[in-house]
Structures are given as C-alpha cells and as structure tokens.
N, C-alpha and C positions, 0 to 999 in steps of 0.2 A: 132051625137052630135054637136053641134054650139059651135064653139069659139067667144066666149063674152069676150071684154075687151082683144082683144090678149092671152087668154088661149089657153095654146097648147092644143090639143088635141090628140087620140091614132096617126092618120094619122100624124099628124104634129110632133110628138115626134121622130116616125119612121125616117120622113126624117130629122129633125133636126138632130138626132144622126147618121146620114150617109152622112152629111156635112162635109167637108175639114176644118181643124183649119183655114186657111187661107181662105178666099171665094174670087171668080176672081171678078175682079175690071172690071166695063166697062170699054169698051174702050174710052178716051179721060176723063176718071175721075182721072186717077193719075196723082199725079205732080211729078212723079220720075222714070224715067226711070228704075234704077236700081230695085225697088221696082216692077213694072211691070215683071221685067226677074225674081225675086222671085218666084212670083204669078205662071210664066210659069213654072217654076223649080217642084213647088207643085204638080202644075198638073200630070208633068211626073213623079213624084216618086212614084206615086199611094195612094191607102190608110192608108198604114204605117204611113204617118203621119195625120191623122185622129184625132182629139178629141174625137171622136166617137167612135172608133176604142180600144182607154183606156176604156172608159166607161164602153164600151162589155165587156173587161176582169176584170174589176174590179168586175162588177155586176158578172160576172161566176164565179170570184173566191170566193165571198161572197155566194152565191147558195154551190159550191162547200163545204166549210166550214162546212154550214148547215148539208149536206148529210152527209159530213164524222160525224161530233157531232152524228148524229142519229143512223148510223151504228156503232159507237165506242159502245153507250149505248147498244147495242145488242149484242156484240160480246162475246164472251168466257169470262168467269169470269178471266183464267190468263191473258189473252192479254188484256182487258179493266184495269185489276188493274196495269200493268204494265206501261201505258201509261197513265193512270187516274191523278197522282199528277204531270203531267207535265204541261205546258204551250200551248197555241194551237201551236203556232210555231214549239217548239221542238215536242209536239206530228205528226205535218205534216212533220216534218224532218225524223225523227226515224220512222214512217211509211212507209214512201217512201221507208227503205232499208231493208224491212220486208223478209223474205224468208218463203218458203214453208216450211208448217206443216206436220206432219205424220197425227195428227187428221183432220177426211177432214171437220167436220163442224168449227173447228182454224180456216184450212186451206181456205176456201172459204170465210171467215171473212178479212184473210191475204189479199187476192186477192184482195176483194173490196176497203179494207183500203187503201192497196199501190197504188191501180190506182186512188181513189180520191186525194191521197196525192201528187202523181206525177202532176195531173192536176194541182191542186192548186199549185205549185209550178212551173210550165210552165206557167200558166196567169199570177203569182206574175209577174215572171222575162220579161215577155213579155210587162207587163204596166210600169215597170220600164225604160224598154228600149224607147218605146213610150214616157213618161215623158221627158226623157232626150231629145227624137227628139224635141218635144214641144216646151222646153226651149232654144235649140239653134237656133229655128225659132222664137219666140217671142224675143228672144235678138236679131238677125237680125231686125227684121222688126218693133218693137215698144220697142227701149231699153230705149225711156225715160219712158214705160209706168211703166217698172221694178223697174224703180229709186222711184217711191212713196214710201210713207211709208205703210206697209202694203201688197204690192202688188207682190203675189209670182207667180211662173212660170204659175201654170196652172190658177189662177184667172185672171192672166194678159191674159191669150191665151182667156180664154172664154170672158174677155171684149173686147178683140182687134176683134175676129171673129162675135162678135154680132153687135160690131162700122162697121167693111168692111171697107167701106171708106170714104173720103171727101163729103159730099153732101149725104148720104145716107138719114139720117135725117133731118130736117129743123132744129131742136134748140134742147139745152140739155134737154126741156121739153119733147118732142118726144122718146128721150132717156129714159128717167127714166120712161116714161109710159111702153115703152118695157120693161125694167126692173121689172115693176110692182111695182117701189119705189116711184111714183106718190101719192100723199097724196088725199083720197078720203073723201070728206066732212062725217061729221056724227051728226052733231050739233043738238040739239035740247034743244029749249027755250033758256035759259040764259047760258046754258054749251055749249062751243064750242070746239068740240075734229074730231079729223080724225079716220077711222077706216082703217085696213089692207088691204091691194090690194093685191090680191089673183090672179091678172090674171100676162100679160106679159111671158117672158120668165124665167122660172123659175131656170136656169142652171147657168143665170146671174143674176139674183135675188139672188141665194147662192153666187157665187161671189163676190158681195158685201157687202154682209152679213157677209163672213169670212174676207175680210180685214177690216169690222167695226170693228171686234171682237180684230184681230192683232193690230188695231190702241189702240182701249180700253186698252189693255194691255201694251203696247210700247210707243205709241206716247205720249208725254207730253202735245202738245194743244189738242189732243183727249182727253183726260184724264179729262183737267182742264175744257172742254169744259160739259163734263159729270156731272162733280160735279158742275158748276154752274145750268145745269137744274135742276138736283135734288133738288135742294135748292128751285129753283122755283116751285115744285112742279109736275114734269116730273115723269114719270113712267120710268125705266130700258129700256123696251121695246120702248115706245115712244122715248127714247132718242136715240135708235139704229134706229129705221125707220126714226126720221131726218138727223142722222148721214148718212145713206145709202141714200136718197137726196141729200145730200150734196156730195158725194162721187163720184154718179154717175155725178152730173155737172162738177165737179174740174176734171174727169177721161174723160169725151165726150169734155171739153172744149181744154184740153192739146192734144188729139189725133186730133181735128181739127187745131189748132194753130200749131202743128209740122207738118199735111201734106201739111199747107198752105204755110207755110215758105221754105219745101224741095225743 
C-alpha cells in the first residue's frame, strides 16, 4: 500500500508507535545545551517515556474490557446478575477480588473474569504512570506549549514530538500538511469550498482536534470566532477545520520562536 499525501501506512504506523516521545535532535540543530542533555537522558531512560507505550497500554485495556464484557454475558446467572447492575469500573474492581467457587462452571468464569479484571487494572495503572512521565517531560521541554489555551499534557506532547526540532519543517504550511489540516480545494463552478484532508499524521491531527474542541468550550476568543463564522454561513465542521489550521500555525510558530530565542 502506497503512502499518498503523508498517509500513515501499516508499517509507518508501527514505526511511529515505537518512537520515543521526544525525537533525537541531530547534531548542530539544537540551540540549547540543556535540551540536548534532556534528549540524551531520555534515550538512556528506555521506552518507558514513549508515548507509543502508553497508546499500546490504552488500546490493550480497551480490548481487555471488550473481552471482559463478552465473558460476563456468558457467565452463570448468579455471577452475571451480581455484577450486571454495576458500572464497568466497579465490575472490574469487584471481579479482581473474586474468589474460587465450588461449582466447576462458575469457578471457570470466575478465573477468566478475575484474570481479565486484574489485567485491565494493571494496564490502567501503567497508562496513568506513563501519562505522568510524559507530562513531566513536556513541562521541562516545552512549557510554553502547555501554557497555550486548550493544550493539555498529551496533546502538547504529541505536537512537540511531531514538530521535533527547529528547522525540521521549512514552514508552518508544511507542519499543517504533516498534521493533515492543510485545506484541499474542492471548488466547483461558482461554489468555493475545501474538502477534508485525510492524509498526514492522524495522531497529530487528533491532538489539534482535541485542542480546538477545548477552546470552543472554554476560550472566549475562539467562541466568538465560531459565532461569527456561523453567521457567515459556515457549518460547525468547516469552522473546526479552519480552527485546526489556525492552531497548527500558532503552535508551530510558537515552538520555532521559542527555540530560536533559547
């Protein structure tokens, strides 16, 4: 399968998931010795600081919950009815403490549910631990990014990892193309419009989308912009696309400027 317009193929996705949160800076590209030492420290720290590691654990947790629900449906009536009224979180916590049963069929269900529940709890704990580690790294390496409205720990880390270092991308338009937020003309006749860009780094695109949603809810200037564009005839989806492009420009220039002045 070919990678067109920066589409992440299966092999590319595997490599991207395995990359460390903060990529290595090439020699001579860094304007700050402390940042270089931080990168060297990350390499020595191992894959525990990998954003891909957290993503793998979150995905594994979701799959384990799906299996847990499947086995719960087929469990003996007494066991199923005792857990059914509870929330998923409470079901998992209670199942992790289940004890052996005398009935063979019920005991087999207990073993499976208890094993899956403990696996879910372990993956959840590891994902939270990695989130904390990613947050500490992002705070040290890109504090100006986390200070922007709507930018959280994980979204900021994703943006910083995609940007990597000053000079990697020649312009903010290139960064927007990498993120899949560069508008693609789809005009016809007198109708001028742009269509959705499905290329680029989809994890970076999702991070920008999350930032835009947060700003639409809590950031007054963004809310005012959305209201004005609605009056002009733009749809909510088109407004979000415009905002994602603006956010990509803003964050790229912020990172480039902060590294040039460092």
